[in-house]
DRENDO-1510 file (C-alpha; in Angstrom, 1 decimal, always signed):
<recs>
REC; n; res; u; v; w
REC; 1; MET; +7.6; -7.4; +55.1 .
REC; 2; ALA; +9.5; -4.1; +55.4 .
REC; 3; ARG; +10.5; -2.6; +52.0 .
REC; 4; TYR; +11.2; +0.7; +50.3 .
REC; 5; ASP; +8.4; +2.7; +49.0 .
REC; 6; SER; +10.5; +3.0; +46.3 .
REC; 7; ALA; +10.8; -0.1; +45.1 .
REC; 8; GLY; +7.0; -0.9; +45.0 .
REC; 9; ASN; +4.8; -0.6; +41.9 .
REC; 10; GLY; +1.9; +0.8; +42.9 .
REC; 11; ARG; -0.3; +3.8; +41.5 .
REC; 12; ARG; +2.3; +6.4; +42.3 .
REC; 13; LEU; +5.1; +4.9; +40.5 .
REC; 14; ILE; +3.3; +2.5; +37.7 .
REC; 15; GLY; +4.4; +4.8; +35.0 .
REC; 16; TRP; +8.0; +4.9; +35.8 .
REC; 17; ALA; +10.3; +3.1; +33.4 .
REC; 18; THR; +13.5; +2.1; +34.7 .
REC; 19; PRO; +15.9; +0.1; +32.7 .
REC; 20; ASP; +18.6; -1.8; +34.5 .
REC; 21; SER; +21.2; -0.6; +31.8 .
REC; 22; GLY; +25.1; -0.9; +32.4 .
REC; 23; PRO; +27.3; +2.2; +32.7 .
REC; 24; ASN; +27.7; +2.1; +28.9 .
REC; 25; ARG; +24.6; +0.8; +27.4 .
REC; 26; ALA; +23.0; +3.9; +29.6 .
REC; 27; ILE; +24.8; +6.4; +27.5 .
REC; 28; ALA; +23.3; +5.1; +24.3 .
REC; 29; GLY; +22.5; +7.8; +21.8 .
REC; 30; LEU; +25.7; +9.7; +23.1 .
REC; 31; GLN; +26.3; +11.6; +19.7 .
REC; 32; ASN; +23.1; +13.0; +20.1 .
REC; 33; ILE; +23.5; +14.5; +23.5 .
REC; 34; ARG; +26.7; +16.1; +22.1 .
REC; 35; ASN; +25.1; +17.4; +19.1 .
REC; 36; ARG; +22.3; +19.0; +21.2 .
REC; 37; ALA; +24.8; +20.3; +23.5 .
REC; 38; ARG; +27.2; +22.1; +20.9 .
REC; 39; ASP; +24.1; +23.6; +19.5 .
REC; 40; ALA; +22.9; +24.9; +22.7 .
REC; 41; GLY; +26.5; +26.4; +23.6 .
REC; 42; ARG; +26.1; +27.9; +20.1 .
REC; 43; ASN; +22.5; +29.5; +20.7 .
REC; 44; GLU; +21.7; +29.5; +24.0 .
REC; 45; TRP; +23.3; +32.1; +26.2 .
REC; 46; ALA; +22.7; +30.2; +29.5 .
REC; 47; ALA; +24.6; +26.9; +27.8 .
REC; 48; LYS; +27.1; +29.2; +26.6 .
REC; 49; GLY; +27.4; +31.1; +30.0 .
REC; 50; ALA; +28.0; +27.8; +32.1 .
REC; 51; ARG; +30.7; +26.5; +29.6 .
REC; 52; SER; +32.4; +29.7; +30.0 .
REC; 53; ARG; +31.9; +29.9; +33.6 .
REC; 54; TRP; +33.2; +26.4; +34.3 .
REC; 55; ALA; +36.2; +27.1; +32.1 .
REC; 56; THR; +37.0; +30.4; +34.0 .
REC; 57; ASN; +37.0; +29.0; +37.5 .
REC; 58; LEU; +38.3; +25.7; +36.5 .
REC; 59; VAL; +41.6; +26.9; +34.8 .
REC; 60; GLY; +41.7; +31.0; +34.8 .
REC; 61; THR; +44.9; +31.9; +33.5 .
REC; 62; GLY; +46.3; +28.6; +34.0 .
REC; 63; ILE; +47.2; +25.6; +36.3 .
REC; 64; LEU; +51.0; +26.1; +37.2 .
REC; 65; ALA; +53.6; +23.6; +37.7 .
REC; 66; ARG; +56.0; +24.9; +40.6 .
REC; 67; PRO; +59.4; +22.7; +41.3 .
REC; 68; LYS; +59.7; +21.8; +44.8 .
REC; 69; ILE; +63.2; +21.4; +44.7 .
REC; 70; ALA; +65.6; +23.6; +46.9 .
REC; 71; ASP; +68.5; +23.8; +44.3 .
REC; 72; THR; +68.3; +27.1; +42.7 .
REC; 73; ALA; +70.3; +26.8; +39.9 .
REC; 74; LEU; +68.3; +23.6; +38.8 .
REC; 75; ARG; +65.0; +24.9; +39.6 .
REC; 76; ALA; +65.5; +28.2; +37.5 .
REC; 77; LYS; +66.8; +25.7; +34.9 .
REC; 78; LEU; +63.5; +23.7; +34.8 .
REC; 79; ILE; +61.0; +26.7; +35.1 .
REC; 80; ALA; +62.9; +28.3; +32.0 .
REC; 81; LEU; +62.5; +25.2; +29.9 .
REC; 82; TRP; +59.2; +24.7; +30.9 .
REC; 83; ASP; +58.2; +28.1; +30.1 .
REC; 84; ASP; +59.9; +27.9; +26.7 .
REC; 85; TRP; +58.2; +24.7; +26.0 .
REC; 86; SER; +54.5; +26.0; +27.2 .
REC; 87; GLU; +54.7; +28.7; +24.4 .
REC; 88; GLU; +55.0; +26.2; +21.5 .
REC; 89; CYS; +53.4; +23.2; +22.8 .
REC; 90; ASP; +50.3; +23.4; +20.6 .
REC; 91; ALA; +50.6; +21.3; +17.4 .
REC; 92; ASP; +48.1; +23.8; +15.7 .
REC; 93; GLY; +50.1; +26.5; +16.6 .
REC; 94; VAL; +47.6; +28.8; +18.0 .
REC; 95; LEU; +47.4; +28.6; +21.6 .
REC; 96; ASP; +50.2; +27.9; +24.6 .
REC; 97; LEU; +49.8; +25.6; +27.5 .
REC; 98; TYR; +47.6; +27.6; +29.3 .
REC; 99; GLY; +45.1; +28.3; +26.5 .
REC; 100; LEU; +45.1; +24.7; +25.8 .
REC; 101; GLN; +44.3; +24.0; +29.4 .
REC; 102; ALA; +41.3; +26.4; +29.0 .
REC; 103; LEU; +40.2; +24.7; +25.4 .
REC; 104; VAL; +40.2; +21.1; +27.2 .
REC; 105; ALA; +38.1; +22.8; +29.9 .
REC; 106; ARG; +35.6; +24.3; +27.7 .
REC; 107; ASN; +35.1; +20.8; +25.4 .
REC; 108; TRP; +34.9; +18.7; +28.5 .
REC; 109; ILE; +31.9; +20.8; +29.8 .
REC; 110; GLU; +30.1; +20.6; +26.6 .
REC; 111; ALA; +31.0; +17.3; +25.2 .
REC; 112; GLY; +31.5; +15.6; +28.2 .
REC; 113; GLU; +35.1; +14.6; +26.9 .
REC; 114; VAL; +38.0; +15.6; +25.0 .
REC; 115; PHE; +41.3; +14.1; +23.7 .
REC; 116; VAL; +44.6; +15.2; +24.1 .
REC; 117; ARG; +47.6; +13.3; +21.5 .
REC; 118; LEU; +50.9; +13.8; +22.6 .
REC; 119; ARG; +52.9; +14.3; +19.2 .
REC; 120; PRO; +56.9; +13.5; +19.6 .
REC; 121; ARG; +58.7; +15.7; +17.1 .
REC; 122; ARG; +62.3; +15.9; +15.6 .
REC; 123; LEU; +65.2; +17.0; +17.1 .
REC; 124; GLU; +65.8; +19.3; +14.0 .
REC; 125; ASP; +62.4; +21.0; +14.6 .
REC; 126; GLY; +63.9; +23.2; +17.3 .
REC; 127; LEU; +61.7; +23.1; +19.9 .
REC; 128; ALA; +62.6; +23.5; +23.7 .
REC; 129; ALA; +61.4; +19.7; +24.1 .
REC; 130; PRO; +60.5; +17.6; +21.2 .
REC; 131; LEU; +56.9; +17.2; +22.0 .
REC; 132; GLN; +53.7; +19.2; +21.1 .
REC; 133; LEU; +50.0; +18.4; +22.3 .
REC; 134; GLN; +47.1; +18.1; +20.0 .
REC; 135; VAL; +43.6; +18.7; +21.4 .
REC; 136; LEU; +40.9; +16.6; +19.6 .
REC; 137; GLU; +37.1; +16.5; +19.9 .
REC; 138; ALA; +35.2; +13.6; +21.5 .
REC; 139; GLU; +33.7; +13.0; +17.8 .
REC; 140; MET; +37.4; +12.1; +16.7 .
REC; 141; VAL; +37.0; +8.9; +18.8 .
REC; 142; PRO; +33.8; +6.9; +17.2 .
REC; 143; LEU; +31.7; +4.9; +19.4 .
REC; 144; LEU; +32.5; +1.6; +17.6 .
REC; 145; ASP; +32.2; -1.9; +19.2 .
REC; 146; THR; +33.8; -4.9; +17.6 .
REC; 147; ASP; +35.9; -7.9; +18.5 .
REC; 148; SER; +37.5; -8.4; +15.2 .
REC; 149; ALA; +39.1; -5.6; +13.0 .
REC; 150; PRO; +42.5; -5.5; +10.7 .
REC; 151; GLY; +45.4; -5.1; +12.6 .
REC; 152; LEU; +43.7; -5.9; +15.8 .
REC; 153; ALA; +45.8; -8.2; +18.4 .
REC; 154; PRO; +44.4; -11.5; +19.6 .
REC; 155; GLY; +42.4; -11.5; +22.7 .
REC; 156; HIS; +42.0; -7.7; +22.0 .
REC; 157; SER; +38.7; -5.9; +21.7 .
REC; 158; ILE; +37.3; -2.5; +20.9 .
REC; 159; ARG; +34.7; -0.9; +22.9 .
REC; 160; SER; +33.2; +2.5; +22.3 .
REC; 161; GLY; +36.3; +3.6; +20.2 .
REC; 162; ILE; +38.8; +2.4; +23.1 .
REC; 163; GLU; +40.9; -0.7; +22.3 .
REC; 164; PHE; +41.5; -3.2; +25.5 .
REC; 165; ASP; +44.2; -5.7; +25.9 .
REC; 166; ALA; +43.4; -9.2; +27.1 .
REC; 167; ILE; +43.1; -8.3; +30.7 .
REC; 168; GLY; +41.2; -5.1; +30.2 .
REC; 169; ARG; +43.9; -2.5; +30.3 .
REC; 170; ARG; +43.4; +0.3; +27.7 .
REC; 171; ALA; +45.9; -0.6; +24.6 .
REC; 172; ALA; +45.2; +2.1; +22.3 .
REC; 173; TYR; +42.4; +4.6; +20.9 .
REC; 174; TRP; +40.9; +4.4; +17.4 .
REC; 175; PHE; +40.5; +7.8; +15.7 .
REC; 176; HIS; +38.9; +9.3; +12.7 .
REC; 177; ARG; +41.9; +10.7; +10.2 .
REC; 178; ASN; +39.4; +13.7; +10.1 .
REC; 179; HIS; +36.7; +15.2; +12.0 .
REC; 180; PRO; +34.0; +13.4; +10.7 .
REC; 181; GLY; +31.7; +16.3; +10.9 .
REC; 182; ASP; +34.2; +18.1; +8.4 .
REC; 183; ALA; +34.8; +15.2; +6.4 .
REC; 184; THR; +33.2; +14.5; +3.0 .
REC; 185; THR; +32.2; +10.8; +4.0 .
REC; 186; THR; +31.3; +9.8; +7.7 .
REC; 187; SER; +32.1; +5.9; +7.4 .
REC; 188; ILE; +33.5; +4.7; +10.8 .
REC; 189; GLY; +35.2; +1.2; +8.8 .
REC; 190; THR; +38.2; +0.2; +10.7 .
REC; 191; ALA; +40.1; +1.3; +7.5 .
REC; 192; ASP; +39.3; +4.9; +7.7 .
REC; 193; LEU; +40.2; +4.7; +11.7 .
REC; 194; ALA; +44.1; +5.3; +12.8 .
REC; 195; CYS; +44.9; +3.1; +15.8 .
REC; 196; VAL; +46.9; +5.7; +18.5 .
REC; 197; PRO; +48.5; +3.8; +21.4 .
REC; 198; ALA; +47.1; +4.7; +24.8 .
REC; 199; ASP; +50.2; +6.1; +26.3 .
REC; 200; GLN; +50.1; +8.8; +23.5 .
REC; 201; VAL; +46.7; +9.8; +24.3 .
REC; 202; LEU; +45.1; +11.7; +27.3 .
REC; 203; HIS; +41.4; +11.3; +27.6 .
REC; 204; ILE; +40.0; +14.0; +30.2 .
REC; 205; TYR; +36.4; +13.0; +31.5 .
REC; 206; GLU; +34.5; +12.6; +34.7 .
REC; 207; PRO; +33.0; +9.0; +34.9 .
REC; 208; GLU; +30.1; +8.8; +37.1 .
REC; 209; ARG; +29.7; +5.1; +37.3 .
REC; 210; PRO; +32.3; +2.6; +37.7 .
REC; 211; GLY; +33.6; +1.3; +34.3 .
REC; 212; GLN; +31.9; +4.1; +32.3 .
REC; 213; LEU; +34.3; +4.4; +29.4 .
REC; 214; ARG; +32.9; +7.7; +27.7 .
REC; 215; GLY; +31.9; +11.3; +29.2 .
REC; 216; VAL; +28.6; +12.6; +29.0 .
REC; 217; SER; +28.0; +16.5; +28.7 .
REC; 218; GLU; +27.6; +18.4; +31.7 .
REC; 219; PHE; +24.2; +19.8; +29.9 .
REC; 220; ALA; +22.8; +16.2; +29.4 .
REC; 221; ALA; +20.0; +16.8; +32.2 .
REC; 222; ILE; +19.2; +20.2; +31.2 .
REC; 223; LEU; +18.9; +20.1; +27.1 .
REC; 224; PRO; +15.3; +19.6; +27.3 .
REC; 225; LYS; +14.5; +22.0; +29.8 .
REC; 226; LEU; +16.8; +25.0; +27.6 .
REC; 227; ARG; +15.0; +23.9; +24.7 .
REC; 228; GLY; +11.5; +24.3; +26.2 .
REC; 229; ILE; +12.6; +28.0; +27.9 .
REC; 230; GLY; +13.9; +29.0; +24.3 .
REC; 231; ASN; +10.8; +28.1; +22.8 .
REC; 232; TYR; +8.6; +29.7; +25.4 .
REC; 233; ASP; +10.8; +33.0; +25.3 .
REC; 234; ASP; +10.5; +33.2; +21.5 .
REC; 235; ALA; +6.6; +32.4; +21.7 .
REC; 236; VAL; +6.2; +35.6; +24.3 .
REC; 237; LEU; +8.7; +37.7; +21.9 .
REC; 238; HIS; +6.6; +37.0; +18.9 .
REC; 239; ARG; +3.7; +37.4; +21.0 .
REC; 240; GLN; +4.8; +41.0; +21.8 .
REC; 241; GLU; +6.2; +41.8; +18.1 .
REC; 242; ILE; +2.3; +41.2; +17.4 .
REC; 243; ALA; +1.1; +43.3; +20.3 .
REC; 244; ASN; +3.5; +46.2; +18.9 .
REC; 245; LEU; +1.1; +46.2; +15.7 .
REC; 246; PHE; -1.3; +48.5; +17.1 .
REC; 247; THR; -4.7; +49.0; +15.1 .
REC; 248; PHE; -8.2; +50.3; +15.2 .
REC; 249; PHE; -11.1; +49.8; +13.5 .
REC; 250; VAL; -13.6; +52.1; +12.2 .
REC; 251; THR; -17.5; +51.1; +11.6 .
REC; 252; ARG; -19.3; +52.8; +9.2 .
REC; 253; PRO; -23.2; +53.0; +8.1 .
REC; 254; PRO; -24.7; +50.3; +5.9 .
REC; 255; GLU; -24.1; +50.5; +2.2 .
REC; 256; GLY; -26.4; +52.9; +0.3 .
REC; 257; ALA; -25.7; +55.7; +3.0 .
REC; 258; THR; -24.2; +58.8; +2.1 .
REC; 259; PRO; -20.5; +59.0; +1.9 .
REC; 260; THR; -18.7; +61.0; +4.5 .
REC; 261; PRO; -15.2; +62.4; +4.6 .
REC; 262; ASP; -12.3; +60.0; +6.2 .
REC; 263; PRO; -13.2; +61.1; +10.2 .
REC; 264; LEU; -9.6; +60.9; +11.0 .
REC; 265; SER; -7.7; +62.3; +7.9 .
REC; 266; GLY; -10.3; +64.9; +6.9 .
REC; 267; GLY; -10.0; +63.8; +3.4 .
REC; 268; LEU; -11.5; +61.1; +1.3 .
REC; 269; VAL; -11.3; +57.4; +2.6 .
REC; 270; GLU; -7.9; +55.7; +1.7 .
REC; 271; THR; -7.8; +52.2; +0.5 .
REC; 272; GLY; -5.3; +49.6; +0.8 .
REC; 273; PRO; -3.9; +47.3; -2.2 .
REC; 274; ASP; -7.1; +45.1; -2.0 .
REC; 275; GLY; -9.2; +48.1; -2.1 .
REC; 276; VAL; -10.1; +48.2; +1.9 .
REC; 277; PRO; -10.4; +51.5; +3.5 .
REC; 278; ILE; -7.5; +52.5; +5.6 .
REC; 279; ALA; -7.8; +55.3; +8.1 .
REC; 280; PRO; -4.3; +56.6; +9.1 .
REC; 281; LEU; -3.6; +57.5; +12.7 .
REC; 282; GLU; -1.4; +60.7; +13.4 .
REC; 283; PRO; +0.3; +61.6; +16.7 .
REC; 284; GLY; -2.2; +64.1; +18.4 .
REC; 285; THR; -5.1; +63.5; +16.3 .
REC; 286; GLY; -8.3; +64.6; +17.9 .
REC; 287; GLN; -11.3; +64.0; +15.4 .
REC; 288; GLU; -15.3; +63.9; +15.9 .
REC; 289; LEU; -16.8; +60.8; +14.1 .
REC; 290; ALA; -19.5; +61.3; +11.7 .
REC; 291; PRO; -22.8; +60.4; +12.8 .
REC; 292; GLY; -23.3; +56.4; +12.8 .
REC; 293; GLU; -19.1; +56.0; +12.7 .
REC; 294; ASP; -17.4; +54.2; +15.6 .
REC; 295; VAL; -14.0; +53.4; +16.4 .
REC; 296; LYS; -12.9; +50.3; +17.9 .
REC; 297; PHE; -9.5; +49.4; +19.2 .
REC; 298; SER; -7.7; +46.1; +19.2 .
REC; 299; SER; -6.5; +44.5; +22.3 .
REC; 300; PRO; -3.1; +43.0; +22.0 .
REC; 301; PRO; -2.2; +40.4; +24.6 .
REC; 302; ASP; +0.9; +41.2; +26.9 .
REC; 303; ALA; +3.8; +39.2; +28.1 .
REC; 304; GLY; +2.0; +38.4; +31.3 .
REC; 305; THR; +2.6; +39.5; +34.9 .
REC; 306; ASN; +4.3; +36.2; +36.0 .
REC; 307; TYR; +6.7; +36.3; +32.7 .
REC; 308; GLY; +9.8; +37.2; +35.0 .
REC; 309; ASP; +9.2; +35.2; +38.0 .
REC; 310; TYR; +8.6; +32.0; +35.6 .
REC; 311; MET; +11.8; +32.6; +33.6 .
REC; 312; ARG; +13.9; +33.2; +36.7 .
REC; 313; ASN; +12.4; +30.1; +38.2 .
REC; 314; GLN; +13.3; +28.0; +35.4 .
REC; 315; HIS; +16.7; +29.4; +35.0 .
REC; 316; GLN; +17.6; +28.3; +38.8 .
REC; 317; TYR; +16.5; +25.0; +37.5 .
REC; 318; VAL; +18.8; +25.2; +34.6 .
REC; 319; ALA; +21.7; +26.7; +36.9 .
REC; 320; ALA; +21.5; +23.9; +39.7 .
REC; 321; GLY; +21.4; +21.4; +36.8 .
REC; 322; SER; +24.9; +22.8; +35.2 .
REC; 323; GLY; +26.4; +23.0; +38.8 .
REC; 324; ILE; +26.8; +26.7; +38.5 .
REC; 325; PRO; +25.4; +29.0; +40.7 .
REC; 326; TYR; +22.1; +30.9; +39.5 .
REC; 327; GLU; +23.8; +34.1; +40.9 .
REC; 328; LEU; +26.8; +33.8; +38.7 .
REC; 329; LEU; +25.4; +32.4; +35.6 .
REC; 330; THR; +22.6; +35.1; +35.1 .
REC; 331; GLY; +24.3; +38.1; +37.0 .
REC; 332; ASP; +21.0; +38.4; +39.0 .
REC; 333; LEU; +21.9; +39.4; +42.7 .
REC; 334; ARG; +18.3; +40.4; +43.7 .
REC; 335; ASP; +17.4; +39.5; +47.4 .
REC; 336; VAL; +21.0; +38.1; +47.9 .
REC; 337; SER; +22.9; +39.1; +51.0 .
REC; 338; ASP; +26.8; +39.3; +51.3 .
REC; 339; ARG; +26.8; +36.5; +53.4 .
REC; 340; ALA; +24.6; +34.5; +51.4 .
REC; 341; LEU; +26.5; +35.5; +48.3 .
REC; 342; ARG; +29.9; +34.1; +50.3 .
REC; 343; VAL; +28.3; +30.8; +51.0 .
REC; 344; ILE; +27.0; +30.0; +47.3 .
REC; 345; LEU; +30.5; +31.2; +45.8 .
REC; 346; LEU; +32.4; +29.0; +48.6 .
REC; 347; GLU; +30.6; +26.0; +47.8 .
REC; 348; PHE; +31.0; +26.5; +44.2 .
REC; 349; ARG; +34.8; +27.0; +44.8 .
REC; 350; ARG; +34.9; +23.5; +46.8 .
REC; 351; HIS; +33.1; +22.0; +43.5 .
REC; 352; CYS; +35.8; +23.5; +40.9 .
REC; 353; GLN; +38.7; +22.2; +43.4 .
REC; 354; GLN; +37.1; +18.7; +43.5 .
REC; 355; ARG; +37.3; +18.9; +39.6 .
REC; 356; GLN; +40.5; +20.6; +39.6 .
REC; 357; TRP; +42.2; +18.0; +41.6 .
REC; 358; HIS; +40.4; +15.0; +40.6 .
REC; 359; ILE; +40.0; +15.7; +36.9 .
REC; 360; LEU; +42.6; +18.1; +35.4 .
REC; 361; ILE; +45.5; +17.8; +37.4 .
REC; 362; PRO; +45.8; +13.8; +37.2 .
REC; 363; GLN; +44.3; +13.2; +33.7 .
REC; 364; LEU; +46.0; +16.3; +32.1 .
REC; 365; CYS; +48.5; +18.1; +33.6 .
REC; 366; ARG; +50.7; +15.3; +35.5 .
REC; 367; LYS; +50.9; +13.3; +32.4 .
REC; 368; ILE; +51.7; +16.3; +30.4 .
REC; 369; ARG; +54.5; +17.0; +32.8 .
REC; 370; ARG; +55.6; +13.6; +32.6 .
REC; 371; ALA; +55.5; +13.4; +28.7 .
REC; 372; TRP; +57.4; +16.7; +28.6 .
REC; 373; ALA; +60.3; +15.3; +31.3 .
REC; 374; LYS; +60.6; +12.4; +29.1 .
REC; 375; SER; +60.9; +14.0; +25.8 .
REC; 376; ALA; +63.4; +16.5; +27.2 .
REC; 377; TRP; +65.4; +14.1; +28.8 .
REC; 378; LEU; +65.7; +11.8; +25.9 .
REC; 379; ALA; +66.5; +14.8; +23.9 .
REC; 380; GLY; +69.5; +15.7; +26.0 .
REC; 381; ARG; +67.9; +18.8; +27.5 .
REC; 382; LEU; +67.7; +17.2; +30.8 .
REC; 383; THR; +70.0; +14.5; +32.7 .
REC; 384; GLN; +68.5; +11.3; +34.2 .
REC; 385; ALA; +68.8; +13.0; +37.7 .
REC; 386; GLU; +67.4; +16.1; +36.5 .
REC; 387; PHE; +64.6; +14.3; +34.9 .
REC; 388; ARG; +63.5; +13.0; +38.2 .
REC; 389; HIS; +63.6; +16.4; +39.7 .
REC; 390; ALA; +61.4; +17.9; +36.9 .
REC; 391; LEU; +58.6; +15.5; +38.3 .
REC; 392; GLN; +58.9; +16.9; +41.6 .
REC; 393; VAL; +56.1; +19.8; +41.4 .
REC; 394; GLU; +53.3; +21.3; +42.8 .
REC; 395; TRP; +50.5; +22.3; +41.0 .
REC; 396; ALA; +49.0; +25.6; +41.6 .
REC; 397; PRO; +45.6; +26.5; +39.8 .
REC; 398; GLN; +45.0; +30.3; +39.9 .
REC; 399; GLY; +43.9; +31.7; +43.3 .
REC; 400; TRP; +40.7; +32.7; +44.0 .
REC; 401; ASP; +40.2; +36.7; +44.8 .
REC; 402; TYR; +39.5; +37.7; +48.3 .
REC; 403; LEU; +35.5; +37.9; +48.8 .
REC; 404; HIS; +36.5; +40.5; +52.1 .
REC; 405; PRO; +40.0; +41.1; +51.6 .
REC; 406; VAL; +40.5; +42.9; +54.8 .
REC; 407; GLN; +39.1; +39.9; +56.9 .
REC; 408; ASP; +40.3; +37.4; +54.5 .
REC; 409; VAL; +44.1; +38.6; +54.6 .
REC; 410; ASP; +43.8; +39.0; +58.6 .
REC; 411; ALA; +42.5; +35.1; +58.8 .
REC; 412; ARG; +45.3; +34.1; +56.7 .
REC; 413; ILE; +47.8; +35.8; +58.7 .
REC; 414; LYS; +46.7; +34.5; +61.9 .
REC; 415; GLU; +46.7; +31.0; +60.1 .
REC; 416; VAL; +50.2; +31.6; +59.2 .
REC; 417; ARG; +51.1; +32.8; +62.8 .
REC; 418; ALA; +49.3; +29.9; +64.7 .
REC; 419; GLY; +51.3; +27.3; +62.9 .
REC; 420; LEU; +48.2; +26.2; +60.9 .
REC; 421; LYS; +49.4; +26.8; +57.8 .
REC; 422; THR; +53.0; +27.3; +56.2 .
REC; 423; ARG; +53.7; +30.9; +54.3 .
REC; 424; SER; +54.3; +28.9; +51.1 .
REC; 425; ALA; +51.1; +27.2; +51.3 .
REC; 426; ALA; +49.4; +30.5; +51.5 .
REC; 427; ILE; +51.0; +31.9; +48.8 .
REC; 428; LEU; +50.4; +28.6; +46.7 .
REC; 429; GLU; +47.0; +29.4; +47.5 .
REC; 430; LYS; +46.9; +32.4; +45.3 .
REC; 431; GLY; +48.6; +30.8; +42.5 .
REC; 432; ASP; +52.0; +32.2; +43.2 .
REC; 433; ASP; +55.3; +30.5; +43.6 .
REC; 434; PRO; +56.7; +31.0; +47.2 .
REC; 435; TRP; +60.3; +31.1; +45.7 .
REC; 436; ALA; +59.6; +33.7; +43.3 .
REC; 437; VAL; +57.8; +35.8; +45.9 .
REC; 438; GLU; +60.7; +35.4; +48.3 .
REC; 439; ALA; +63.2; +36.1; +45.3 .
REC; 440; GLU; +61.2; +39.3; +44.5 .
REC; 441; MET; +61.3; +40.4; +48.2 .
REC; 442; ALA; +65.1; +40.0; +48.3 .
REC; 443; ALA; +65.5; +42.0; +45.4 .
REC; 444; ASP; +63.3; +44.8; +46.1 .
REC; 445; ASN; +65.3; +45.0; +49.6 .
REC; 446; ALA; +68.5; +45.3; +47.7 .
REC; 447; ARG; +67.2; +47.7; +45.5 .
REC; 448; ALA; +66.1; +50.0; +48.0 .
REC; 449; ASP; +69.5; +49.5; +49.9 .
REC; 450; ALA; +71.6; +50.3; +46.8 .
REC; 451; LEU; +69.4; +53.5; +46.5 .
REC; 452; GLY; +69.4; +54.6; +49.9 .
REC; 453; LEU; +65.8; +54.5; +50.4 .
REC; 454; LYS; +65.2; +55.5; +53.9 .
REC; 455; LEU; +61.6; +53.1; +54.7 .
REC; 456; GLU; +60.0; +52.5; +57.7 .
REC; 457; SER; +61.0; +49.4; +59.2 .
REC; 458; ASP; +59.4; +46.7; +61.2 .
REC; 459; PRO; +61.2; +43.5; +62.0 .
REC; 460; ARG; +58.3; +41.7; +62.9 .
REC; 461; ALA; +56.5; +42.8; +59.8 .
REC; 462; ASN; +57.2; +39.2; +58.0 .
REC; 463; GLY; +54.7; +36.5; +57.6 .
REC; 464; ASN; +55.5; +33.8; +60.7 .
REC; 465; CYS; +56.7; +36.6; +63.3 .
REC; 466; MET; +54.1; +39.1; +63.2 .
REC; 467; HIS; +52.9; +39.8; +66.8 .
REC; 468; GLU; +49.5; +40.3; +68.5 .
REC; 469; ASP; +50.7; +44.0; +69.3 .
REC; 470; VAL; +50.7; +45.1; +65.5 .
REC; 471; SER; +47.1; +45.6; +64.6 .
REC; 472; PRO; +46.1; +44.7; +61.1 .
REC; 473; SER; +45.3; +48.5; +60.6 .
REC; 474; ALA; +48.9; +49.6; +61.6 .
REC; 475; ARG; +50.4; +46.7; +59.2 .
REC; 476; SER; +48.3; +48.0; +56.4 .
REC; 477; SER; +49.6; +51.6; +57.3 .
REC; 478; SER; +53.2; +50.0; +57.2 .
REC; 479; ILE; +52.4; +48.5; +53.9 .
REC; 480; GLU; +51.4; +51.6; +52.5 .
REC; 481; LYS; +54.7; +53.7; +53.5 .
REC; 482; GLY; +56.9; +51.3; +52.2 .
REC; 483; VAL; +57.8; +48.8; +54.6 .
REC; 484; ARG; +61.0; +46.8; +54.1 .
REC; 485; ILE; +60.7; +43.2; +54.5 .
REC; 486; SER; +62.9; +41.7; +57.5 .
REC; 487; SER; +65.2; +38.9; +56.2 .
REC; 488; ALA; +65.4; +37.5; +59.8 .
REC; 489; THR; +65.2; +33.9; +60.5 .
REC; 490; ARG; +61.3; +33.6; +61.0 .
REC; 491; THR; +59.7; +31.9; +64.4 .
REC; 492; TYR; +56.4; +30.7; +65.6 .
REC; 493; ASP; +54.6; +32.8; +68.3 .
REC; 494; GLN; +53.8; +31.0; +71.4 .
</recs>
């Protein structure tokens, strides 16, 4: 009968334990994983570096919201209101909105999940919109399972600290009132928990199986290896410390023989606290030994010729397990060509974009934007029509730097001219606002005209209407000389 070899129970696979756990039983011991991941983030450079690299590439300086409406006045109003609120949105009063985004990304990668609580405020608090955000660690929601608890509605149940209604929808989250790692008690009784409606909580995590309720640390698969690498490296370090304790041994004639001066110092033999003779060693010493005496030097161990290769291979495994390119994690660019590095970074950027658009933007950014717009509308900062327009935004993560500036810019220009991409899309990819860029162009042109500046002009030097006879080098030269941006109607080349 035909079957998969991996389904058999032969000699090769007989010791392979494969429990048929569901998506939530499979993450039993989740708190143990979190504790070890946080310890690795504090004490293991590879874990700390991976966490930092992920947060830097996922968020950078911030994932921005760009209104898509054409009404210039309303657009300016929405941007100003959003920017004012972004500076004061942190319930702890420490970070702005984009700092909170980075904090969320770091904790999501390290602990596997993080919570953001929406905290409505009073009008008299004087905020641009009566709403603030409170970032809470994964430990704040206990891994509690129960079908009965004080205040639990009929037909509701709690699984992994999340309350579900009778048809399986998330109804609430049960939070510790204080962080269990800081509180004096660690009880998880329902009397010690606060029930927060689900529409006031953002749960940021990446489910790896359908039905998975809680997130698992990005480092779960590499924690044992990290521990082993650290122990091995410490052992080598201590071995080298022992090797630095360089010593030698002087053998003398049997007892009863005539005493002789110390062969190295020339004086009497020195002794240590235990009365054992010590022969000091001084730089540049050259001394003949007395008859019958001999010197034997110790042979301390070294780090081993394969130490560097072994550590490099191990950290390649760690990098692969954490999703970070080895070259980016360690800075080791040995034997990596320019072309190979480009392929490596492009693949990593694709992974970052997947997580930006599948996790951070839908689970965090969009929900924060909707809550902000709703609170501003209820507070009278926006009308109902403006509220609907406030939700019409394009999200723009920070753009990637060019790997090859001349080639990359030239390729982007050709895409725009060929109609494969709009100029707005090209600007958004760099994390900039097309409307703001065009406004700056117009302001620059107006200021140049007002000052009577005589700038070299090329009416075809504006995005879509660039012609083939204008070479990249000629365009670069013109830009360096201060070309005035044309305001003529743009048309695609045929």
